[in-house]
C-alpha positions in Angstrom: 202.4 -47.9 95.7 199.4 -48.3 93.7 199.9 -49.3 89.8 197.9 -46.3 88.3 200.1 -43.7 90.4 203.4 -45.1 89.3 204.0 -42.7 86.3 202.8 -39.7 88.3 204.9 -40.8 91.1 208.0 -41.1 89.0 207.8 -37.8 87.2 207.1 -36.1 90.8 210.4 -37.6 92.2 212.2 -35.9 88.9 210.3 -32.6 89.1 208.5 -32.2 92.6 204.8 -31.2 93.4 202.8 -29.8 90.4 201.0 -26.2 90.9 197.7 -27.5 90.1 196.3 -31.1 89.2 193.0 -32.4 88.9 191.2 -35.7 87.0 189.4 -35.9 83.5 186.6 -38.7 83.6 185.7 -40.9 80.6 186.5 -44.1 79.1 190.3 -43.3 79.2 190.5 -41.1 82.2 193.2 -38.9 82.2 195.0 -36.9 85.1 196.2 -33.2 84.4 199.2 -31.7 86.3 200.5 -28.4 85.5 204.5 -28.1 86.6 206.5 -24.9 87.1 210.1 -25.9 88.3 213.8 -24.6 88.0 215.8 -27.1 86.2 219.6 -27.7 85.3 219.3 -31.2 84.1 216.7 -34.1 84.9 216.8 -37.4 84.3 213.5 -39.4 83.3 213.4 -42.9 84.0 211.8 -45.6 82.1 207.9 -44.8 82.5 205.6 -47.5 82.7 202.8 -45.9 80.8 202.9 -43.0 78.0 202.6 -39.3 79.0 202.2 -36.2 77.1 203.9 -32.6 78.1 202.3 -29.4 76.4 205.1 -26.7 77.0 204.1 -23.3 77.9 207.6 -22.4 78.7 210.2 -21.3 76.0 213.6 -22.6 76.5 216.0 -24.5 74.5 216.5 -28.1 75.7 218.3 -31.5 74.7 217.7 -34.9 75.5 219.8 -38.0 75.4 217.5 -41.2 74.3 218.7 -44.4 72.8 222.2 -43.6 73.0 222.1 -40.3 71.2 221.8 -36.9 71.9 218.9 -35.0 70.3 218.2 -31.2 70.0 214.3 -30.2 70.9 213.0 -26.7 71.4 210.6 -26.2 74.2 207.9 -23.3 72.8 204.6 -22.6 73.9 202.1 -24.7 71.6 204.6 -27.2 71.2 203.8 -30.9 72.8 206.0 -33.8 73.6 205.0 -37.3 73.6 207.0 -40.0 75.7 206.3 -43.3 74.8 206.0 -46.3 77.6 209.6 -47.6 78.8 211.4 -44.4 77.1 214.3 -43.1 79.0 215.7 -39.5 78.5 218.5 -37.4 80.0 216.8 -34.1 79.9 218.8 -30.9 80.0 217.1 -27.4 80.4 218.8 -24.6 82.4 216.1 -22.4 84.0 212.2 -22.2 84.4 210.5 -25.1 83.0 206.8 -25.1 82.6 204.4 -27.3 81.0 201.2 -29.5 81.5 201.7 -33.1 82.0 198.8 -35.3 81.2 198.9 -39.1 82.3 196.7 -42.0 81.9 194.7 -42.6 85.4 194.8 -46.3 84.8 197.8 -47.9 83.5 196.3 -51.3 83.5 194.0 -50.2 80.7 196.2 -48.6 78.2 194.3 -47.9 74.7 195.6 -50.3 72.3 196.7 -47.8 69.8 199.2 -46.4 72.1 201.1 -50.0 71.6 200.6 -49.5 67.6 202.0 -46.1 67.2 205.5 -46.2 65.3 207.2 -43.6 67.7 209.3 -45.5 70.4 211.3 -42.3 71.0 210.2 -38.9 72.5 208.6 -36.8 69.5 207.7 -33.2 69.6 205.4 -31.6 67.5 202.8 -28.8 67.0 199.2 -29.0 67.4 197.1 -26.5 68.6 194.1 -28.5 69.1 195.9 -30.5 71.5 197.0 -27.2 73.3 193.6 -25.5 73.2 191.8 -28.5 74.9 194.6 -29.0 77.6 194.5 -25.3 78.3 190.9 -25.3 78.9 190.7 -28.6 81.0 193.3 -26.6 83.1 191.2 -23.4 83.5 188.2 -25.6 84.3 190.3 -27.8 86.9 191.9 -24.4 88.5 188.9 -22.8 88.5 187.3 -25.4 91.0 185.0 -26.2 88.1 182.7 -29.2 88.9 181.8 -30.4 85.4 182.6 -33.9 84.8 180.5 -33.9 81.6 182.1 -31.2 80.1 185.8 -32.5 80.9 185.0 -35.8 79.8 183.6 -34.5 76.2 187.1 -32.4 75.9 189.0 -35.5 77.4 187.8 -37.7 74.7 188.6 -35.0 72.4 191.8 -34.7 73.3 192.6 -38.5 73.3 191.0 -38.6 69.6 193.1 -35.8 68.2 196.2 -37.1 70.0 195.8 -40.8 68.1 195.5 -38.6 64.5 198.5 -36.6 65.3 200.9 -39.8 66.3 199.4 -42.2 63.4 200.7 -39.4 61.2 203.5 -37.3 62.6 206.7 -37.7 61.9 207.9 -35.7 64.8 211.1 -34.5 63.1 211.5 -31.2 64.8 215.2 -31.7 65.4 216.8 -28.5 64.7 218.4 -26.4 67.4 217.4 -23.0 67.7 219.3 -20.0 69.0 217.7 -17.4 71.6 217.0 -14.9 68.6 215.3 -17.4 66.7 212.9 -18.8 69.5 211.7 -15.0 70.0 211.1 -14.7 66.4 208.8 -17.9 66.4 207.5 -16.5 69.6 205.9 -13.4 68.4 205.3 -14.8 65.0 202.7 -17.6 66.4 201.4 -15.4 68.8 200.6 -13.1 66.1 198.8 -15.7 63.8 196.5 -16.7 66.7 195.3 -13.7 67.3 194.9 -12.7 63.7 193.5 -15.9 62.0 190.8 -14.4 60.5 193.2 -12.0 58.3 195.5 -12.4 55.3 198.5 -13.2 56.8 201.7 -13.6 54.9 205.4 -14.1 55.6 205.9 -10.6 54.8 203.2 -9.5 57.3 204.9 -11.8 59.9 208.3 -10.4 59.2 207.3 -7.0 59.5 205.9 -7.8 62.9 209.2 -9.5 64.1 211.3 -6.7 62.8 213.4 -8.5 59.8 213.6 -9.0 56.4 210.7 -11.8 54.5 214.2 -14.4 54.0 215.8 -14.0 57.6 212.6 -14.4 59.1 211.4 -17.7 57.3 214.9 -19.2 58.2 214.7 -18.4 62.1 211.0 -19.4 62.4 211.9 -22.8 60.7 215.0 -23.0 62.6 213.0 -23.1 66.0 210.2 -24.9 64.9 211.5 -27.2 61.7 208.5 -26.1 59.9 208.0 -23.3 57.2 205.7 -20.1 58.7 203.2 -21.1 55.9 202.7 -24.6 56.8 202.5 -23.7 60.9 199.9 -21.3 59.9 197.5 -23.6 57.5 197.7 -26.3 60.7 196.6 -23.5 63.3 193.8 -22.8 60.9 192.8 -26.2 60.2 192.9 -27.0 64.1 190.9 -23.7 64.9 188.4 -24.8 62.2 187.7 -28.2 63.9 187.1 -26.7 67.3 184.4 -24.3 65.7 183.0 -27.1 63.6 182.5 -29.1 67.1 181.3 -26.3 69.4 179.3 -24.1 67.3 176.6 -23.7 64.8 178.3 -21.6 62.4 177.7 -22.7 58.5 181.0 -24.3 56.6 181.4 -20.7 54.8 181.6 -18.8 58.1 184.0 -21.4 59.9 186.2 -20.9 56.4 185.9 -17.0 56.9 186.7 -17.3 60.7 189.9 -19.2 60.3 191.1 -17.1 57.2 190.8 -19.5 54.6 189.6 -17.7 51.1 186.4 -19.0 50.4 184.5 -21.9 51.3 186.0 -24.3 48.4 189.4 -23.4 49.4 189.0 -24.5 53.1 187.1 -27.5 52.0 189.9 -28.7 50.2 192.3 -28.3 52.6 190.4 -29.6 55.4 189.5 -32.6 53.3 193.3 -33.3 52.3 194.2 -32.9 56.0 191.6 -34.9 57.9 190.5 -37.1 55.2 186.8 -35.7 55.9 185.0 -33.0 54.4 183.6 -30.3 57.0 180.0 -31.5 56.8 181.2 -35.0 56.9 183.5 -34.0 60.1 180.9 -32.3 61.9 178.0 -35.0 61.4 180.5 -37.7 63.0 181.4 -35.4 65.9 177.6 -34.9 66.5 176.8 -39.0 66.1 179.5 -39.7 68.4 178.5 -36.8 70.9 174.9 -38.1 70.8 175.8 -42.2 71.2 178.0 -41.1 74.7 174.7 -39.1 75.7 172.9 -42.2 75.3 175.4 -44.5 76.8 174.0 -45.6 80.4 176.2 -44.3 83.1 
């Protein structure tokens, strides 16, 4: 067995063959595989390299790591990071769906993977990571022959993952009922479709057919955070995508993602990212220019 394929081989041994798979080139090449499998309970052995799972199914799950049981949820838009050498007993009944992201060369693991503080599986929300993975899988499944395009997306995915792991507490530990999961699904989908509108807890609760208090409680039960915090996170991650990929002005980006004016947007963006929107855009463009000038 060749060293770079050990992690993928172990995962396939547990969950079977993927529905689709493809390679993303770059300084840190990646392998993406989309799985859809019927589960009852699976044992994930300690892996020789870290992996990332982007959830596309929506079922409660529980896993046992480091000798204690932790409740987790599998909700579309959630991301789970499994560090190197972390073992887990996973209990998930029904069809599980998700995309697994591997490092294509386990002998060239970036140093920051070893320095993040997480030593156990963590689950978090990051719509930018989800969006990048979905776009990569769409390109792979469509048979796209655009290695440069995939490389740009892959580099952005790793950069955002590093930022998330360095700041994320991964504290989504609250078990949720089926009804709470359904509520969060409906609310998250509404948020994504209406980012440019004035979305409030009252609006979301009406969409879900609940009172505001019960809705907020159900949403927090299944996601671990408030609807307001989740919506703000989604808006900022969409803003990053627009700043990188469009020529919209800062004011137009603010309006597109639902902020009340450019000043409010800039303040929120700077607090979350440590850069103003303009500085973020300049940094992305400078990085892209350096990469384009680099010898192939």
